[in-house]
C-alpha positions in Angstrom: 75.5 -109.5 -104.6 76.1 -112.7 -102.6 73.6 -114.3 -100.1 73.9 -117.5 -98.0 70.6 -119.4 -98.3 69.1 -122.4 -96.9 67.4 -124.6 -99.5 63.9 -125.7 -99.2 64.7 -128.9 -101.4 63.8 -127.3 -104.6 67.0 -125.6 -105.6 69.7 -127.2 -108.1 73.4 -126.2 -108.2 74.0 -124.4 -111.5 77.6 -125.7 -111.6 77.3 -129.4 -110.8 73.5 -129.8 -111.3 73.1 -131.6 -108.0 70.0 -131.1 -106.2 70.4 -129.3 -102.9 68.4 -131.0 -100.3 66.7 -129.2 -97.2 68.3 -127.9 -95.1 71.9 -127.7 -96.7 73.0 -124.2 -97.2 73.9 -122.8 -100.7 75.1 -119.4 -102.2 73.1 -117.3 -104.2 75.0 -114.9 -106.5 73.4 -112.1 -108.7 75.3 -110.0 -111.1 74.5 -106.4 -112.4 72.2 -107.7 -115.0 70.2 -109.6 -112.6 71.4 -113.0 -113.7 71.1 -115.5 -110.6 73.6 -118.3 -110.0 73.1 -121.1 -107.2 76.0 -122.8 -105.9 76.1 -125.6 -103.5 78.6 -125.7 -100.5 80.9 -128.1 -102.4 81.2 -126.0 -105.4 81.8 -122.9 -103.3 84.5 -124.8 -101.3 86.2 -125.7 -104.8 86.0 -122.1 -106.1 87.2 -120.4 -102.9 83.9 -118.8 -102.1 83.5 -120.7 -98.8 85.9 -121.9 -96.1 85.6 -124.1 -93.1 85.4 -122.3 -89.8 85.9 -123.8 -86.4 83.2 -122.9 -84.0 82.8 -123.9 -80.3 80.4 -126.7 -81.3 82.3 -128.2 -84.1 83.4 -126.9 -87.7 80.9 -125.3 -90.3 81.0 -124.1 -93.7 81.4 -120.4 -93.7 80.5 -118.5 -97.0 82.6 -115.4 -98.0 80.3 -112.7 -98.7 82.0 -109.6 -100.3 
């Protein structure tokens, strides 16, 4: 399961080990065994799990939740 979340400042990316500051978005993925992985928006863009989407007020990072 994948969930797009907002950091409270206490989350670290499991890929690049960077601290994700408040209010940056991150992706939380859980596999069938219950193992959780936190990925920052930069790592999600690199892995193809997110893309830039243009909105009326500007571009935003949009997570791909399947």
